[in-house]
N, C-alpha and C positions, 0 to 999 in steps of 0.2 A: 487574476485568478492564478493559482498554482496547482498543477496536477501532481499529487504526491504518489501516484502509482499508475503507470501506463507502460505496456509492453511494446514500446516503439521499435524494438528489435525484431518484432514479428515480420515474417516475409510479406504479409499483406500491405505493409507500408513502404516497402523498399522501391517499388517502381516509380513512385511520384513523391519521394520523401521530401525533396526540397520545397515543392509547392505545398505539400501538406503542412510542413513546419511553418512556412510563410503565412498560411491561412490561420494557423493557431495563434501566431504572434499578432496578426492583424486584428484578431477578435479578442484580444485581451489576456492571453495566456502568457504569464511571465516566465515560467519555467516548467519543465516536465521531469519527473524522477522515473528512472527506468530500472526496474528490478530484474535480476537474473533468477532462474529457477532451478538450474542444475549446471553441470560442467559444460554441456553443449551450448549454453547461452552465454558463457563467460566472454568469449571473443566477439560475438555479435553485439552484445550490450556495450562493450568497450568501444567497438568500431563506430557504432551509431552515435555514441556520446562524443567521441573525438571529432566527428564530422560537424557537430554543433556544440562547441565548447561554451560553457557558461549559459547554456540553455537546456540541454539534456544532461542529466546527472546520473551516473551509474550506481547501482547497488548490487550486492552479490549475496547469494544464499542457495540453500538446497530446499526446495519446496517439498512439503511432506508427501505429496503424491508421487514424487520422484525418489523417495527413499526406498531402495531395493536392497538386495543382498550385497551389492557393491557400495553401499552408502559410505563406508569408511574411506574407501579410495576416492570417492567423489569429494568428501569433506577435505581430504588431504590436498586435492587439486584446487579446491575453492580457497582453502586457507593460503595456499601458495600465491594465488592471484591476489588475495586480500593483502598479503604482505608486500607484494611488488607493484601494486597499482593504487591509485587514489579512488576510494569509494566514499559515497556520501552516507551510506547506511548498509546494514546487513539485512537482506531480505530478497526474496520472499521466503519466510521460514514459518514453522508452526506445526500444527497437528490437523489431520484430516482423516476421520473414521467413516466418511460418508459411503464410499463404495467398497472399501476393503480394509480389514484390520490385520491382514497377514503380517505386516511389518509395524504393528502398533508399538512394540517395545523399541524397535530401531528408530521409529519416528521420534519418540520421546528422547532417546539418547542424542540423536542429531539436533533436536531442538535445544537441549541443554548445552551441547557443545557450542552451538552458534550463539546462544545467549552469553556464554562465557567470553567468546570473542568480543561481543559487543561491550561488555563490561571492561574487558582488558584494554580495548581501543577507544573507549568512550564514544561509541557510535550508536545512533538510534537503530531500532529494528522495525521491520515491516512484518507484522504477524498475521498469518492466515490461520483461522480456526473454524472448522466445520464439523458439527456433531461431536465436538471434543471440548466443550466449554470448561467443564470441571477440571479435567486434566491440564488443560492449557493454563488456566488461572493458577492452579496449584503449583505448576512449574515456574510460572512468572514470579510468584511470591518468593521463590528461592533466590531471586536475584534483585535485592533491594538496590534502588538507584538506577534501575533500568529505564532508559528513555525509548519511546517508540510509539507506534500507532497500531491499533487493531484494524487491520485492512478490511474493507468492504463490510462494515458493520451493519447487521440487520437484526440484532437480537433484542432481548427484553430490556425494559427500563432498569430492572434489578441488576442484570449483568452489566449494563452500561455504567451504572454507579460503581460497581466493583472495579471495573476497568479504569475509570478515572481516579478512583481512590488509590490505585496502584501507580498513578502518575502518568498513565498513558493517554493518548488521544484516540478519538474514534474517527476512522476514515469513512466519509459519507459519499456514496456514489449514486448511480442511476437507479438502484433499487427503490430509493425513497420516492421516485416518481411513478412507480408501478401502482396500478389499481389495487385498492384494498390493502396496501402496505401499512402495517401497524407501526413502522418505525417513526412515522410522524408523531404519533401519540407517545411513543416511548422516549422521545427526546425532549418533551416539553419542560422538564425540570433539570435537564443536563446543560451546564454552562456552555454557551457558544464558544467560549475561550478554550474548550477542550475538543473542538471539531476541526478537521481539515477536509478539504475536498479532494476527490480522486475520481478516476474513471474505470480502472482495470481494463483499459483499452487493450485489445480490440473487442473485449467482452462488455456486457452489461450496459449497453447504450440506453440512455434515458428515453422515456416517452417525450416526444413523438417519434423517436428514431429506433425504438426497440426492435431488435433483430438485425440491425445494420452494424457495420463496423464502427466501433465507437471512436469519438474524437474528443480531444481535451477541451475544445471550445464549447462543447455541449454541456460542460459543467454549469453553464449559465442556468440550465433548466433545473439542475439540482439546487443551485443557490436560490432560485425563485421559490421552490418549495420550502426551503429553510427560512426564507423571508416570511412566508406565511406562518410557519411554526413559531418563529420568534417575534412575530408581529413587528417587523421592521422592513427594510427595503433591500434590494439587491446590492446596492453600493456598500451598505454596512456589513452584510454577509461576506462580500468579497474582501473588504478591508480586514475584517477580523480573522477569517480563515486563512488568508494569505499571510498575515502577520504570525499566526499560529504555526504555519508550515515553515516559515523562515526561521522562527525561533527553534523549533524542534530539530530541523536539519541544518541549522546554523548557516543559512544562506544569507549573503549580503544583498 
């Protein structure tokens, strides 16, 4: 298994990080991708990934919820770090209109700016979209050739088809294990070859751990549900989604 999205720089993991990582490795997690969300996470993400090279891989981006009046200054600092460090992806970026649309225009500008970086540097993106599907897809369409994943996907079958038609992958996490989740039905005709596993740790822990601090090893429960959806077994889901993640993020 390969966790394509986990915030392992979060303070919740730091006290027992070595044993935590050892446990993920022991239970079949090959690698974990660690996205940044603003300028304050740049150094924590780099530090934690440097402690576990070739296992934790850093990404960098300005999360839409962190787009404020100072967003251009933040983007300048993020771009500087992108230029001077090795990152595996740009993210977590995107649009989020759920709680507040005060900076809606600024979110869109920040999103376009970071998608431009991805095209210029041939890096994949980790896209966050909440209550902003139409705007998000319309902006993505302006960047042909973009590689990336729609993080924490829980939308409709129609939207899923639009996303994969744009050449992106769907990141599937703990939400698919939740009671009455419609995502199971919405994936039935989506190719398994367009899915990757993720956790969004420490958030979104799957059933039976819902409400707890999430862990990469618990992707097994997500894979088990996907095995039911695709009428196959865990081993096949693991092999295909891991290969998908390695191809998307160009991991050896």
